[in-house]
Structures are given as C-alpha cells and as structure tokens.
ROBAVEX-471611 format. One record per residue (C-alpha): residue in one letter; residue number from 1; z, y, x negated; chain. Coordinates in Angstrom, 2 decimals. Last residue first. Layout:
# residues N
+---+-----+---------+---------+---------+---+
! r !   k !      c3 !      c2 !      c1 ! c !
+---+-----+---------+---------+---------+---+
! A ! NUM !       Z !       Y !       X ! A !
...
+---+-----+---------+---------+---------+---+
***
This chain:
# residues 225
+---+-----+---------+---------+---------+---+
! r !   k !      c3 !      c2 !      c1 ! c !
+---+-----+---------+---------+---------+---+
! X ! 225 !   -4.47 !    9.66 !    2.53 ! A !
! X ! 224 !   -3.54 !   13.22 !    3.40 ! A !
! X ! 223 !   -5.14 !   15.89 !    1.26 ! A !
! X ! 222 !   -2.97 !   17.29 !   -1.54 ! A !
! X ! 221 !   -4.21 !   20.64 !   -2.79 ! A !
! X ! 220 !   -5.80 !   21.99 !    0.39 ! A !
! X ! 219 !   -3.32 !   20.20 !    2.67 ! A !
! X ! 218 !   -0.41 !   21.73 !    0.75 ! A !
! X ! 217 !   -1.84 !   25.24 !    1.16 ! A !
! X ! 216 !   -2.42 !   24.80 !    4.89 ! A !
! X ! 215 !    1.08 !   23.38 !    5.40 ! A !
! X ! 214 !    2.62 !   26.20 !    3.29 ! A !
! X ! 213 !    1.39 !   29.28 !    5.14 ! A !
! X ! 212 !    4.23 !   29.21 !    7.69 ! A !
! X ! 211 !    6.70 !   29.31 !    4.80 ! A !
! X ! 210 !    5.70 !   32.86 !    3.99 ! A !
! X ! 209 !    3.93 !   34.63 !    1.12 ! A !
! X ! 208 !    2.07 !   31.60 !   -0.18 ! A !
! X ! 207 !    0.27 !   31.33 !   -3.52 ! A !
! X ! 206 !   -2.13 !   28.64 !   -4.73 ! A !
! X ! 205 !   -2.92 !   26.87 !   -8.00 ! A !
! X ! 204 !   -0.07 !   28.63 !   -9.76 ! A !
! X ! 203 !   -1.13 !   31.43 !  -12.09 ! A !
! X ! 202 !    2.09 !   32.60 !  -13.76 ! A !
! X ! 201 !    1.01 !   36.20 !  -13.12 ! A !
! X ! 200 !    1.05 !   35.48 !   -9.37 ! A !
! X ! 199 !    4.72 !   34.47 !   -9.63 ! A !
! X ! 198 !    5.72 !   37.92 !  -10.79 ! A !
! X ! 197 !    7.68 !   37.57 !  -14.05 ! A !
! X ! 196 !   11.37 !   38.28 !  -13.48 ! A !
! X ! 195 !   11.52 !   35.53 !  -10.88 ! A !
! X ! 194 !   13.54 !   34.77 !   -7.76 ! A !
! X ! 193 !   11.74 !   33.82 !   -4.56 ! A !
! X ! 192 !    9.61 !   35.44 !   -1.85 ! A !
! X ! 191 !    6.16 !   34.96 !   -3.39 ! A !
! X ! 190 !    6.10 !   31.18 !   -3.20 ! A !
! X ! 189 !    3.98 !   29.43 !   -5.84 ! A !
! X ! 188 !    2.10 !   26.22 !   -5.11 ! A !
! X ! 187 !    1.62 !   23.70 !   -7.92 ! A !
! X ! 186 !   -0.85 !   20.91 !   -8.62 ! A !
! X ! 185 !    0.37 !   17.92 !  -10.65 ! A !
! X ! 184 !   -0.24 !   17.11 !  -14.32 ! A !
! X ! 183 !    3.36 !   16.64 !  -15.40 ! A !
! X ! 182 !    3.13 !   19.48 !  -17.91 ! A !
! X ! 181 !    1.45 !   21.78 !  -15.39 ! A !
! X ! 180 !    3.99 !   20.96 !  -12.71 ! A !
! X ! 179 !    6.95 !   21.48 !  -15.03 ! A !
! X ! 178 !    5.61 !   24.84 !  -16.18 ! A !
! X ! 177 !    4.82 !   26.16 !  -12.70 ! A !
! X ! 176 !    8.33 !   25.28 !  -11.58 ! A !
! X ! 175 !   10.04 !   26.55 !  -14.74 ! A !
! X ! 174 !    8.12 !   29.83 !  -14.44 ! A !
! X ! 173 !    9.25 !   30.78 !  -10.97 ! A !
! X ! 172 !    9.07 !   30.36 !   -7.19 ! A !
! X ! 171 !    8.39 !   26.71 !   -6.55 ! A !
! X ! 170 !    6.34 !   24.10 !   -4.71 ! A !
! X ! 169 !    5.15 !   21.02 !   -6.60 ! A !
! X ! 168 !    2.45 !   18.67 !   -5.28 ! A !
! X ! 167 !    2.40 !   14.88 !   -5.36 ! A !
! X ! 166 !   -0.08 !   12.07 !   -4.68 ! A !
! X ! 165 !   -1.26 !   11.38 !   -8.24 ! A !
! X ! 164 !    2.35 !   11.76 !   -9.36 ! A !
! X ! 163 !    3.30 !    8.77 !   -7.22 ! A !
! X ! 162 !    6.00 !    8.54 !   -4.56 ! A !
! X ! 161 !    9.08 !    6.47 !   -3.80 ! A !
! X ! 160 !   11.43 !    9.45 !   -3.83 ! A !
! X ! 159 !   12.97 !    8.20 !   -7.07 ! A !
! X ! 158 !    9.48 !    8.05 !   -8.60 ! A !
! X ! 157 !    8.73 !   11.65 !   -7.60 ! A !
! X ! 156 !   12.06 !   12.80 !   -9.04 ! A !
! X ! 155 !   11.45 !   10.81 !  -12.23 ! A !
! X ! 154 !    8.08 !   12.43 !  -12.89 ! A !
! X ! 153 !    9.45 !   15.87 !  -12.04 ! A !
! X ! 152 !   12.44 !   15.55 !  -14.36 ! A !
! X ! 151 !   10.31 !   14.01 !  -17.11 ! A !
! X ! 150 !    7.97 !   17.00 !  -17.10 ! A !
! X ! 149 !   10.48 !   19.16 !  -19.02 ! A !
! X ! 148 !   10.04 !   22.57 !  -17.34 ! A !
! X ! 147 !   12.50 !   21.97 !  -15.78 ! A !
! X ! 146 !   15.71 !   20.21 !  -16.79 ! A !
! X ! 145 !   16.57 !   16.96 !  -18.54 ! A !
! X ! 144 !   19.51 !   14.54 !  -18.38 ! A !
! X ! 143 !   18.03 !   12.47 !  -15.56 ! A !
! X ! 142 !   20.25 !   13.62 !  -12.68 ! A !
! X ! 141 !   21.97 !   16.41 !  -14.63 ! A !
! X ! 140 !   19.29 !   19.08 !  -14.11 ! A !
! X ! 139 !   19.08 !   18.22 !  -10.43 ! A !
! X ! 138 !   17.47 !   15.65 !   -8.15 ! A !
! X ! 137 !   17.45 !   15.38 !   -4.35 ! A !
! X ! 136 !   15.33 !   12.41 !   -3.26 ! A !
! X ! 135 !   13.77 !   11.27 !    0.04 ! A !
! X ! 134 !   14.52 !   14.68 !    1.54 ! A !
! X ! 133 !   14.87 !   15.52 !    5.24 ! A !
! X ! 132 !   18.30 !   13.90 !    5.52 ! A !
! X ! 131 !   19.76 !   16.61 !    3.23 ! A !
! X ! 130 !   18.95 !   19.55 !    5.53 ! A !
! X ! 129 !   22.10 !   20.05 !    7.60 ! A !
! X ! 128 !   22.93 !   23.37 !    5.92 ! A !
! X ! 127 !   26.23 !   22.07 !    4.55 ! A !
! X ! 126 !   24.52 !   18.88 !    3.39 ! A !
! X ! 125 !   21.79 !   20.89 !    1.66 ! A !
! X ! 124 !   24.41 !   22.89 !   -0.24 ! A !
! X ! 123 !   26.49 !   19.83 !   -1.17 ! A !
! X ! 122 !   23.38 !   17.92 !   -2.25 ! A !
! X ! 121 !   22.33 !   20.73 !   -4.55 ! A !
! X ! 120 !   25.87 !   21.13 !   -5.89 ! A !
! X ! 119 !   26.03 !   17.40 !   -6.62 ! A !
! X ! 118 !   22.65 !   17.45 !   -8.36 ! A !
! X ! 117 !   23.41 !   20.39 !  -10.62 ! A !
! X ! 116 !   20.91 !   23.21 !  -10.12 ! A !
! X ! 115 !   17.79 !   22.98 !  -12.27 ! A !
! X ! 114 !   15.94 !   21.73 !   -9.20 ! A !
! X ! 113 !   13.59 !   18.99 !   -8.05 ! A !
! X ! 112 !   13.92 !   18.40 !   -4.30 ! A !
! X ! 111 !   11.89 !   15.74 !   -2.49 ! A !
! X ! 110 !    9.73 !   15.58 !    0.64 ! A !
! X ! 109 !    7.38 !   13.28 !    2.56 ! A !
! X ! 108 !    3.98 !   14.21 !    3.99 ! A !
! X ! 107 !    2.38 !   12.45 !    6.94 ! A !
! X ! 106 !    0.97 !   15.35 !    8.97 ! A !
! X ! 105 !    3.94 !   15.18 !   11.32 ! A !
! X ! 104 !    6.18 !   15.62 !    8.28 ! A !
! X ! 103 !    4.25 !   18.70 !    7.23 ! A !
! X ! 102 !    4.72 !   20.27 !   10.66 ! A !
! X ! 101 !    8.42 !   19.46 !   10.81 ! A !
! X ! 100 !    8.93 !   20.76 !    7.28 ! A !
! X !  99 !    7.22 !   24.02 !    8.28 ! A !
! X !  98 !    9.36 !   24.36 !   11.41 ! A !
! X !  97 !   12.44 !   23.85 !    9.25 ! A !
! X !  96 !   11.42 !   26.40 !    6.64 ! A !
! X !  95 !   10.28 !   29.22 !    8.94 ! A !
! X !  94 !   12.45 !   31.92 !    7.43 ! A !
! X !  93 !   14.01 !   30.89 !    4.14 ! A !
! X !  92 !   16.91 !   28.51 !    4.54 ! A !
! X !  91 !   20.33 !   30.19 !    4.41 ! A !
! X !  90 !   22.96 !   31.00 !    1.80 ! A !
! X !  89 !   25.69 !   33.33 !    3.10 ! A !
! X !  88 !   28.89 !   31.27 !    3.02 ! A !
! X !  87 !   26.98 !   28.13 !    2.05 ! A !
! X !  86 !   28.19 !   27.51 !   -1.49 ! A !
! X !  85 !   31.57 !   29.24 !   -1.14 ! A !
! X !  84 !   33.90 !   26.51 !   -2.48 ! A !
! X !  83 !   31.16 !   25.17 !   -4.73 ! A !
! X !  82 !   30.61 !   28.66 !   -6.14 ! A !
! X !  81 !   34.25 !   29.10 !   -7.06 ! A !
! X !  80 !   34.45 !   25.75 !   -8.86 ! A !
! X !  79 !   31.06 !   26.30 !  -10.50 ! A !
! X !  78 !   32.10 !   29.72 !  -11.84 ! A !
! X !  77 !   35.43 !   28.40 !  -13.09 ! A !
! X !  76 !   33.69 !   25.59 !  -14.98 ! A !
! X !  75 !   31.20 !   28.08 !  -16.39 ! A !
! X !  74 !   34.06 !   30.37 !  -17.43 ! A !
! X !  73 !   35.65 !   27.62 !  -19.49 ! A !
! X !  72 !   32.37 !   26.67 !  -21.19 ! A !
! X !  71 !   31.59 !   30.33 !  -21.89 ! A !
! X !  70 !   35.06 !   30.67 !  -23.41 ! A !
! X !  69 !   34.49 !   27.67 !  -25.65 ! A !
! X !  68 !   31.09 !   29.13 !  -26.57 ! A !
! X !  67 !   32.72 !   32.29 !  -27.88 ! A !
! X !  66 !   31.79 !   35.52 !  -26.11 ! A !
! X !  65 !   29.89 !   38.43 !  -27.60 ! A !
! X !  64 !   29.96 !   41.32 !  -25.16 ! A !
! X !  63 !   27.00 !   43.49 !  -24.25 ! A !
! X !  62 !   27.92 !   43.80 !  -20.59 ! A !
! X !  61 !   24.50 !   42.49 !  -19.58 ! A !
! X !  60 !   25.05 !   39.47 !  -21.83 ! A !
! X !  59 !   27.89 !   38.25 !  -19.61 ! A !
! X !  58 !   25.61 !   38.09 !  -16.57 ! A !
! X !  57 !   22.96 !   36.31 !  -18.61 ! A !
! X !  56 !   25.50 !   33.76 !  -19.77 ! A !
! X !  55 !   26.68 !   33.21 !  -16.20 ! A !
! X !  54 !   23.14 !   32.59 !  -14.95 ! A !
! X !  53 !   22.51 !   30.31 !  -17.94 ! A !
! X !  52 !   25.60 !   28.24 !  -17.16 ! A !
! X !  51 !   24.80 !   27.91 !  -13.47 ! A !
! X !  50 !   21.22 !   26.67 !  -13.86 ! A !
! X !  49 !   17.91 !   28.12 !  -14.95 ! A !
! X !  48 !   16.79 !   29.62 !  -11.66 ! A !
! X !  47 !   18.65 !   32.84 !  -10.98 ! A !
! X !  46 !   18.35 !   35.95 !  -13.17 ! A !
! X !  45 !   15.87 !   37.48 !  -10.72 ! A !
! X !  44 !   18.57 !   38.04 !   -8.10 ! A !
! X !  43 !   21.00 !   39.50 !  -10.65 ! A !
! X !  42 !   19.32 !   42.89 !  -10.89 ! A !
! X !  41 !   18.76 !   43.56 !   -7.17 ! A !
! X !  40 !   22.17 !   42.08 !   -6.33 ! A !
! X !  39 !   23.95 !   44.52 !   -8.63 ! A !
! X !  38 !   25.97 !   42.92 !  -11.47 ! A !
! X !  37 !   29.73 !   43.47 !  -11.28 ! A !
! X !  36 !   31.40 !   45.27 !  -14.14 ! A !
! X !  35 !   33.55 !   43.33 !  -16.61 ! A !
! X !  34 !   37.32 !   42.87 !  -16.66 ! A !
! X !  33 !   37.31 !   39.07 !  -16.79 ! A !
! X !  32 !   38.14 !   38.81 !  -13.08 ! A !
! X !  31 !   35.30 !   41.21 !  -12.34 ! A !
! X !  30 !   32.83 !   39.05 !  -14.25 ! A !
! X !  29 !   34.02 !   35.80 !  -12.68 ! A !
! X !  28 !   33.90 !   37.05 !   -9.09 ! A !
! X !  27 !   30.62 !   38.76 !   -9.91 ! A !
! X !  26 !   28.97 !   35.46 !  -10.79 ! A !
! X !  25 !   30.33 !   33.77 !   -7.67 ! A !
! X !  24 !   29.09 !   36.62 !   -5.46 ! A !
! X !  23 !   25.75 !   36.39 !   -7.26 ! A !
! X !  22 !   25.39 !   32.70 !   -6.48 ! A !
! X !  21 !   26.50 !   33.18 !   -2.86 ! A !
! X !  20 !   24.09 !   36.05 !   -2.15 ! A !
! X !  19 !   21.18 !   34.56 !   -4.16 ! A !
! X !  18 !   21.00 !   31.22 !   -2.34 ! A !
! X !  17 !   17.94 !   31.98 !   -0.22 ! A !
! X !  16 !   17.05 !   28.33 !    0.33 ! A !
! X !  15 !   13.84 !   26.33 !    0.05 ! A !
! X !  14 !   12.09 !   28.33 !   -2.66 ! A !
! X !  13 !   14.50 !   30.86 !   -4.17 ! A !
! X !  12 !   17.01 !   28.22 !   -5.17 ! A !
! X !  11 !   15.70 !   24.73 !   -4.33 ! A !
! X !  10 !   12.43 !   23.77 !   -6.04 ! A !
! X !   9 !   10.40 !   21.60 !   -3.76 ! A !
! X !   8 !    8.42 !   18.40 !   -4.25 ! A !
! X !   7 !    5.83 !   17.62 !   -1.55 ! A !
! X !   6 !    5.00 !   13.92 !   -1.42 ! A !
! X !   5 !    1.87 !   12.09 !   -0.35 ! A !
! X !   4 !    2.76 !    8.65 !    1.00 ! A !
! X !   3 !    2.34 !    5.84 !   -1.53 ! A !
! X !   2 !   -0.68 !    3.57 !   -1.09 ! A !
! X !   1 !    0.00 !    0.00 !    0.00 ! A !
+---+-----+---------+---------+---------+---+
***
C-alpha cells in the first residue's frame, strides 16, 4: 500500500500563535533578574529556535555576559514558568481547524516537527484540544537533533507512518525552509509567523497569507494519491 500524503507543520508561529505566553515567560525571568522586559514587537521574531535560545537572545539584549551555568538555571526556570502558563493566551491561528478538516477530507494526514521540546509541544496541543489531529508530534529532543538538520524531518515523517516522497513542510521561518530543502521535500511558507528575515526572502515553494489558502497550496505541491 502507498503511504497517505502527510503535511508536516512547524508549531510556534505556524499552527499556534504562541508569542504572548512565550514572551510573558521570557519577561518574567528578565524582570526577576533585574533586567528590562522585551517589547512584544521585538521578542516576537526571536521565537523559533527553542526555549534556551529565546532566553539567550533576551539576555543578550541587555548586553550582559552571563555564565553558562546561570543560563542553564534560568532556562529551567523559564520552562517551568512557561509550562504553567502555556495556553493562557496562545491560540490557533485563524482558520486552522477548518483548514485541517478540509485537508483531512482530501486524504492528507498531519504531523508536527518543531524545535520546541516534545513534552511542551504535546502539552500545548493537549490544552488546545488539537493533539488527536496529529499522527506524530516531534520536538528538538525527540531524536536529539533540531531543525534545520534534515534528520528531524525524516524521522518525524517516518514516525507518522509517511514517506518523504509524499510529504510537504509548512513553516514560518528559516529553520523550516532549511530542513525541507535538506530533506528534499517541498515547503510552504506562512506569512503570519515569527521571523526576522521575511519568509518570502527565504524562497519557499509557495507562500500563504492565511490558513484558508493552505489546502490549495498543499494540493499543488503534494497531489493526492
């Protein structure tokens, strides 16, 4: 039998608008440590490379040099706070559930490939009632590699019961385009996510400005079998 075509999604900035809760957690740590909070407009585009890197970038903005042991300690505190507030304000991007319904009816299956920790990803999707929609939810710690290393995408597709030849990646930033290119799968960029470099400049195969446009884009790149 031929594997069902599979749509692999990034999480933060692609499926879910997680910026409010991530930035609240970052600012909780910064303020506690006597540093200024980072404005939402600045911090939004710092998201996407995992909790530790977000925290490091927040610390760098204050110009302080912090020992790695302290960064390790603060990262643990950040994750603890974030986990306790993971779905306070985070919500699916407009039209997500209707789009997943439409794609599902067309025969596509879904997976998540994110640089967020797997347990945090599952916790967030559980809280939002979305976990059952995905055949696999994989994070930076699932296989010991993070995007753009192609191994994380290859293994995510395999865990979801799919094949790379019948997969497409959907994401909002450089790591998503990079992992897709390295794994040899087509990639769709969403224009409403978190990225310092405009997604159009990263040259994904197709761009969408709203979730409602995704089924048409997916069908162009990954025809149903």
